[in-house]
C-alpha positions as CSV (number, residue, x, y, z in Angstrom):
1,M,60.5,95.4,127.6
2,I,63.9,94.1,126.5
3,P,66.8,96.3,127.6
4,R,68.6,98.2,124.9
5,D,72.0,96.6,125.5
6,I,70.5,93.1,125.0
7,L,68.7,94.2,121.8
8,K,72.0,95.7,120.5
9,K,73.9,92.4,121.1
10,I,71.1,90.4,119.4
11,R,71.1,92.8,116.4
12,L,74.8,92.6,116.1
13,I,74.7,88.8,115.9
14,E,71.9,89.1,113.3
15,L,73.8,91.4,111.1
16,R,77.0,89.3,111.2
17,T,75.2,86.0,110.5
18,T,72.7,87.1,107.9
19,R,75.5,88.5,105.8
20,L,77.3,85.2,106.0
21,V,74.0,83.3,105.2
22,S,73.4,85.6,102.2
23,E,76.9,85.7,100.7
24,T,78.5,82.4,101.6
25,L,76.0,79.8,102.6
26,A,73.1,80.6,100.3
27,G,73.1,77.2,98.4
28,Q,74.9,75.1,101.0
29,Y,72.1,74.8,103.5
30,H,69.7,73.5,100.8
31,S,72.2,70.9,99.6
32,V,73.1,69.7,103.1
33,F,69.6,69.6,104.6
34,K,67.6,67.9,101.9
35,G,63.8,67.5,101.9
36,Q,62.0,64.5,103.2
37,G,61.0,63.0,99.8
38,M,59.6,63.7,96.4
39,N,56.0,64.7,95.6
40,F,54.3,64.2,92.2
41,D,54.0,67.6,90.4
42,E,52.9,67.0,86.8
43,V,53.2,64.9,83.6
44,R,55.1,66.2,80.7
45,E,56.3,64.9,77.3
46,Y,59.3,62.6,77.4
47,Q,62.6,64.3,76.4
48,P,66.0,62.7,75.5
49,G,67.8,62.0,78.8
50,D,64.8,61.4,80.9
51,E,64.9,58.2,83.0
52,V,62.7,55.4,81.6
53,R,61.5,54.5,85.2
54,F,59.6,57.8,85.3
55,I,57.5,57.1,82.2
56,D,53.7,57.3,82.9
57,W,52.5,54.3,80.9
58,N,48.8,55.1,81.3
59,V,49.2,58.6,79.8
60,T,51.7,57.3,77.2
61,A,49.1,54.7,76.0
62,R,46.3,57.3,75.8
63,M,48.4,59.9,74.0
64,N,50.3,57.4,71.8
65,H,53.5,59.4,72.8
66,P,55.8,58.9,75.8
67,F,55.1,61.1,78.8
68,V,57.0,61.2,82.1
69,K,56.1,62.0,85.7
70,K,57.7,65.1,87.2
71,F,58.5,65.3,90.9
72,V,59.4,68.1,93.2
73,E,61.3,67.9,96.5
74,E,59.2,68.0,99.6
75,R,61.2,70.8,101.1
76,E,59.8,71.9,104.4
77,L,62.0,70.7,107.3
78,T,62.0,71.2,111.0
79,V,65.4,72.1,112.5
80,I,65.8,71.6,116.3
81,L,68.7,73.4,118.0
82,V,69.7,71.5,121.2
83,V,72.0,73.9,123.2
84,D,74.0,73.0,126.3
85,L,73.8,75.7,129.0
86,S,75.9,73.9,131.6
87,G,78.5,75.9,133.6
88,S,81.4,75.2,131.2
89,G,79.6,77.3,128.5
90,L,80.5,80.4,130.4
91,F,84.2,79.9,129.6
92,G,86.0,80.5,126.3
93,S,88.4,83.0,124.8
94,V,88.9,86.5,126.0
95,A,86.8,87.8,123.1
96,Q,84.0,85.3,123.1
97,S,82.5,82.8,125.5
98,K,81.3,79.3,124.4
99,R,77.7,80.4,124.9
100,E,78.2,83.4,122.6
101,L,79.8,81.2,120.0
102,A,76.8,78.8,120.3
103,A,74.5,81.7,119.8
104,E,76.3,82.7,116.6
105,L,76.3,79.2,115.2
106,A,72.6,78.8,116.1
107,S,71.9,82.1,114.4
108,V,73.6,81.0,111.1
109,L,71.6,77.8,111.1
110,A,68.3,79.5,112.1
111,F,68.5,82.2,109.5
112,S,69.4,79.7,106.9
113,A,66.4,77.6,107.9
114,I,63.8,80.4,107.7
115,R,65.4,81.6,104.4
116,N,64.4,78.2,103.0
117,N,61.0,78.3,104.6
118,D,61.9,75.8,107.3
119,K,60.9,75.8,111.0
120,V,63.3,76.2,113.9
121,G,62.8,75.0,117.4
122,L,65.0,75.2,120.5
123,I,65.9,73.1,123.5
124,L,68.1,74.5,126.3
125,F,69.4,72.0,128.7
126,T,71.7,71.4,131.7
127,D,71.0,68.5,134.1
128,I,67.4,69.1,133.1
129,V,65.5,70.5,130.1
130,E,65.6,74.2,131.0
131,K,63.4,75.6,128.2
132,Y,61.7,74.4,125.1
133,I,60.5,76.6,122.2
134,P,58.4,74.8,119.7
135,P,59.4,75.0,116.0
136,R,58.1,78.1,114.1
137,K,59.1,80.2,111.1
138,G,60.0,83.9,110.8
139,R,62.6,86.5,111.8
140,R,61.0,87.5,115.1
141,H,61.0,83.8,116.2
142,V,64.7,83.4,115.3
143,L,65.5,86.6,117.3
144,R,63.8,85.1,120.3
145,V,65.8,81.9,119.9
146,I,69.1,83.9,119.8
147,R,68.0,85.9,122.9
148,E,67.2,82.8,124.9
149,I,70.5,81.2,124.1
150,L,72.4,84.3,125.1
151,F,70.6,85.5,128.2
152,Y,68.5,82.6,129.6
153,E,69.6,82.0,133.3
154,P,69.7,78.2,133.8
155,R,68.6,76.7,137.1
156,Q,71.2,74.0,137.1
157,R,74.9,73.9,136.2
158,G,75.5,70.2,135.2
159,T,74.8,68.6,131.8
160,N,72.6,65.7,130.6
161,L,72.4,65.4,126.9
162,N,70.7,62.1,126.9
163,G,67.9,63.6,129.0
164,A,67.5,66.4,126.5
165,L,67.3,64.0,123.5
166,E,64.8,61.8,125.4
167,F,62.6,64.9,125.9
168,L,63.0,65.8,122.2
169,G,61.7,62.3,121.2
170,H,58.5,63.1,123.1
171,V,57.8,66.6,121.7
172,V,58.8,66.2,118.0
173,S,56.1,64.3,116.1
174,R,57.7,64.5,112.6
175,R,61.1,64.0,111.1
176,A,63.5,66.7,112.2
177,I,67.1,67.8,111.7
178,V,68.7,67.9,115.2
179,V,71.8,70.2,115.7
180,I,73.6,69.7,119.1
181,L,75.6,72.7,120.3
182,S,77.7,71.6,123.2
183,D,81.4,71.3,124.3
184,F,80.5,67.7,125.5
185,L,82.5,68.1,128.7
186,G,81.4,65.7,131.4
187,Q,79.4,63.4,129.0
188,T,79.8,61.1,126.1
189,S,78.7,62.3,122.7
190,P,75.8,60.2,121.5
191,G,76.1,58.2,118.3
192,H,73.6,58.7,115.5
193,S,71.6,55.6,116.5
194,E,71.2,57.0,120.0
195,V,69.8,60.3,118.7
196,A,67.4,58.6,116.4
197,R,66.2,56.1,118.9
198,P,63.3,57.9,120.6
199,R,60.9,57.9,117.5
200,G,63.1,57.0,114.5
201,R,62.3,60.4,112.9
202,M,65.4,62.4,113.8
203,G,68.7,62.8,112.0
204,V,71.9,64.5,112.8
């Protein structure tokens, strides 16, 4: 059973971040993290302003009237949070450690994701990959992600982001949005091409 003080801390982060997600970031997540493509939805009559390239010539010929294809965005995404738990994360301001800040940022992203019916996964790393939580949907899953970021006790103290990204390339089988939460102390921040290299399905 999870101790009451831990539940209280997780709940406080949830309350703070869900309010921010609802009031401030409601439309921004969807516009920043776009879907993977467009799927055909239906055919409808042509209207002034429609693009000619979407005209369905077969239906137009049969009906003797212009019709266009309508597409909808393929929305479902997978968001992977890659969180650095190295020793430097224990430091920060008097009010908040870097690790607590990472948990709040992760919470905003995770609740935004599930609000848009997207999946969220988590990789915690130091010198090694400490823990991997496969992508899933739902509030309970997000609360678990927050709990692990806040209270997981790492076995190592160093940091190896490239190792974490290499691991990610082996466990993610579809295109994913990768969010790295790290102070990048003791390592070089990878460029976009380095992150995308493992399978060519990841974006930052």
